[in-house]
ROSE-4610 file (N, C-alpha, C; in Angstrom, 1 decimal, always signed):
// ROSE-4610
residu = [M/M/M/K/K/K/K/K/K/S/S/S/T/T/T/E/E/E/N/N/N/K/K/K/A/A/A/I/I/I/F/F/F/W/W/W/D/D/D/Y/Y/Y/D/D/D/L/L/L/T/T/T/K/K/K/M/M/M/D/D/D/L/L/L/K/K/K/N/N/N/P/P/P/T/T/T/V/V/V/L/L/L/V/V/V/W/W/W/Y/Y/Y/L/L/L/N/N/N/R/R/R/K/K/K/L/L/L/Q/Q/Q/F/F/F/G/G/G/D/D/D/L/L/L/A/A/A/G/G/G/L/L/L/K/K/K/K/K/K/A/A/A/D/D/D/L/L/L/K/K/K/K/K/K/Y/Y/Y/L/L/L/P/P/P/E/E/E/L/L/L/N/N/N/I/I/I/N/N/N/D/D/D/S/S/S/L/L/L/R/R/R/E/E/E/L/L/L/L/L/L/A/A/A/N/N/N/F/F/F/L/L/L/K/K/K/K/K/K/Y/Y/Y/A/A/A]
num = [1/1/1/2/2/2/3/3/3/4/4/4/5/5/5/6/6/6/7/7/7/8/8/8/9/9/9/10/10/10/11/11/11/12/12/12/13/13/13/14/14/14/15/15/15/16/16/16/17/17/17/18/18/18/19/19/19/20/20/20/21/21/21/22/22/22/23/23/23/24/24/24/25/25/25/26/26/26/27/27/27/28/28/28/29/29/29/30/30/30/31/31/31/32/32/32/33/33/33/34/34/34/35/35/35/36/36/36/37/37/37/38/38/38/39/39/39/40/40/40/41/41/41/42/42/42/43/43/43/44/44/44/45/45/45/46/46/46/47/47/47/48/48/48/49/49/49/50/50/50/51/51/51/52/52/52/53/53/53/54/54/54/55/55/55/56/56/56/57/57/57/58/58/58/59/59/59/60/60/60/61/61/61/62/62/62/63/63/63/64/64/64/65/65/65/66/66/66/67/67/67/68/68/68/69/69/69/70/70/70/71/71/71/72/72/72/73/73/73]
x = [+117.3/+116.4/+115.5/+115.4/+114.5/+113.2/+112.2/+110.9/+110.3/+110.5/+109.9/+110.6/+111.7/+112.4/+112.3/+111.5/+111.3/+110.7/+111.0/+110.5/+108.9/+108.2/+106.8/+106.2/+106.9/+106.4/+106.4/+107.3/+107.3/+106.3/+106.2/+105.3/+104.1/+103.6/+102.4/+101.2/+101.1/+99.9/+100.1/+101.2/+101.5/+102.0/+101.6/+102.1/+103.3/+104.5/+105.7/+105.9/+105.3/+105.5/+104.8/+103.8/+103.1/+103.7/+104.7/+105.3/+106.3/+106.4/+107.4/+108.4/+109.5/+110.5/+111.4/+111.2/+111.9/+111.3/+110.0/+109.3/+109.9/+110.5/+111.1/+110.1/+108.9/+107.9/+107.7/+107.6/+107.5/+108.7/+109.9/+111.2/+111.4/+111.0/+111.2/+110.3/+109.1/+108.2/+108.8/+109.3/+109.9/+111.1/+112.0/+113.2/+112.7/+111.7/+111.2/+110.7/+109.9/+109.4/+110.4/+111.4/+112.5/+113.3/+113.6/+114.5/+113.7/+112.4/+111.6/+111.6/+111.7/+111.7/+113.1/+114.1/+115.5/+116.0/+115.4/+115.8/+116.6/+117.9/+118.8/+119.1/+118.6/+118.8/+118.4/+119.3/+119.0/+118.9/+119.2/+119.2/+120.5/+120.4/+121.5/+122.0/+123.3/+123.9/+123.6/+123.6/+123.3/+121.9/+121.0/+119.6/+119.5/+120.1/+120.1/+120.7/+121.8/+122.5/+121.6/+121.0/+120.2/+119.0/+118.3/+117.0/+117.0/+118.2/+118.3/+117.6/+117.7/+117.0/+115.5/+114.9/+113.5/+112.9/+113.8/+113.3/+112.7/+111.6/+110.9/+111.4/+112.6/+113.2/+113.7/+113.9/+114.3/+115.7/+116.0/+117.2/+118.5/+118.4/+119.6/+119.9/+118.9/+119.1/+119.6/+119.1/+119.5/+121.0/+121.4/+122.8/+123.7/+123.3/+124.1/+124.3/+123.2/+123.3/+124.1/+124.0/+124.8/+126.3/+126.6/+128.0/+128.5/+127.7/+128.1/+128.3/+127.3/+127.4/+128.5/+128.9/+130.1/+131.3/+131.4/+132.6/+132.6/+131.4/+131.3/+130.6/+130.0/+129.2/+129.7]
y = [+96.5/+97.6/+97.1/+97.9/+97.6/+98.3/+97.7/+98.3/+99.0/+98.5/+99.1/+100.5/+100.8/+102.1/+103.1/+102.8/+103.7/+105.0/+106.1/+107.4/+107.4/+107.5/+107.5/+108.7/+109.8/+110.9/+110.6/+109.8/+109.4/+108.3/+107.4/+106.2/+106.1/+107.3/+107.3/+106.6/+106.5/+105.9/+104.5/+103.9/+102.5/+101.6/+100.4/+99.4/+98.7/+99.1/+98.5/+97.0/+96.6/+95.2/+94.3/+94.8/+94.0/+94.2/+95.0/+95.2/+94.2/+93.8/+92.9/+93.7/+94.1/+94.9/+94.1/+92.8/+92.0/+92.1/+92.7/+92.9/+94.2/+94.2/+95.4/+96.6/+96.4/+97.5/+98.1/+97.3/+97.9/+98.6/+98.0/+98.6/+99.9/+100.0/+101.3/+102.4/+102.0/+102.9/+103.3/+102.4/+102.6/+103.6/+103.3/+104.2/+105.6/+105.7/+107.0/+107.8/+107.1/+107.8/+108.3/+107.4/+107.8/+108.9/+108.9/+109.9/+111.3/+111.2/+112.4/+113.2/+112.4/+113.0/+113.2/+112.9/+113.1/+112.2/+111.0/+110.0/+108.9/+108.9/+108.0/+106.8/+106.8/+105.8/+104.4/+103.5/+102.1/+101.8/+102.7/+102.5/+101.8/+100.8/+100.1/+100.7/+100.9/+101.5/+100.6/+99.3/+98.4/+98.6/+98.8/+99.1/+100.4/+101.4/+102.7/+102.7/+102.0/+101.9/+101.1/+100.0/+99.2/+99.9/+100.6/+101.2/+102.7/+103.3/+104.7/+105.2/+104.4/+104.9/+104.9/+104.1/+104.0/+104.9/+105.6/+106.4/+107.7/+108.1/+109.4/+110.5/+110.9/+112.0/+113.1/+114.3/+115.4/+115.2/+115.9/+115.7/+116.0/+117.0/+117.3/+116.2/+115.6/+114.5/+113.3/+113.0/+111.9/+112.1/+113.3/+113.5/+113.3/+113.9/+113.7/+112.2/+111.5/+110.0/+109.3/+109.6/+109.0/+109.2/+110.4/+110.7/+110.0/+110.0/+109.3/+107.8/+107.2/+105.8/+105.4/+106.3/+106.0/+105.8/+106.6/+106.6/+105.6/+105.3/+104.5/+103.2/+102.9/+101.7/+100.8]
z = [+105.9/+106.3/+107.4/+108.4/+109.5/+109.3/+108.9/+108.6/+109.8/+111.0/+112.1/+112.5/+112.0/+112.3/+111.1/+110.1/+109.0/+109.5/+108.8/+109.1/+108.9/+110.0/+109.9/+109.2/+109.1/+108.3/+106.8/+106.4/+105.0/+104.6/+105.5/+105.2/+106.1/+106.5/+107.4/+106.8/+105.5/+104.8/+104.4/+104.7/+104.3/+105.4/+105.4/+106.4/+105.7/+106.1/+105.4/+105.7/+106.8/+107.2/+106.2/+105.4/+104.4/+103.0/+102.9/+101.5/+101.2/+99.9/+99.4/+98.7/+99.4/+98.8/+97.9/+97.8/+96.8/+95.4/+95.4/+94.1/+93.6/+92.3/+91.8/+91.7/+91.4/+91.3/+92.6/+93.7/+95.0/+95.5/+95.2/+95.5/+94.9/+93.6/+92.9/+93.6/+93.9/+94.6/+95.9/+96.7/+98.0/+97.8/+96.9/+96.6/+96.3/+95.4/+95.0/+96.2/+97.0/+98.2/+99.2/+99.4/+100.3/+99.8/+98.5/+97.9/+97.8/+97.5/+97.4/+98.8/+99.9/+101.2/+101.7/+100.9/+101.3/+102.4/+102.5/+103.5/+102.8/+103.1/+102.5/+103.4/+104.6/+105.6/+105.1/+105.2/+104.8/+103.4/+102.5/+101.1/+100.7/+99.8/+99.3/+98.0/+98.0/+96.7/+95.5/+95.7/+94.6/+94.0/+94.9/+94.5/+93.8/+94.3/+93.7/+92.3/+92.2/+90.9/+89.9/+90.3/+89.4/+88.9/+89.9/+89.5/+89.2/+89.2/+89.0/+87.7/+86.6/+85.4/+85.5/+86.4/+86.6/+87.6/+88.4/+89.5/+89.0/+89.6/+89.3/+90.2/+90.0/+90.8/+89.9/+90.5/+89.7/+89.1/+88.0/+87.3/+88.1/+89.0/+89.8/+90.8/+91.4/+92.3/+91.5/+90.4/+89.5/+89.2/+88.8/+88.4/+89.7/+90.8/+92.0/+92.4/+92.3/+92.6/+91.6/+90.4/+89.3/+89.6/+89.9/+90.1/+91.4/+92.4/+93.6/+93.4/+92.7/+92.4/+91.5/+90.6/+89.7/+90.6/+91.6/+92.4/+93.5/+94.1/+95.3/+95.2/+94.1/+93.9/+92.8]
């Protein structure tokens, strides 16, 4: 992921260069934020698969991702 190319409309209130995306709590927050805005750019299937149960997303999106990840991850 290239932090400098992130969608500024999604992360206008955070400095991503200071975020530790290796920290699972921070990564879950990051995934939630990207998915809530419909931005899939740069997301890793392995991260989505691993953290899907923890994500605070609507049920339809969760089901869509689960079905996609079953087939492609």
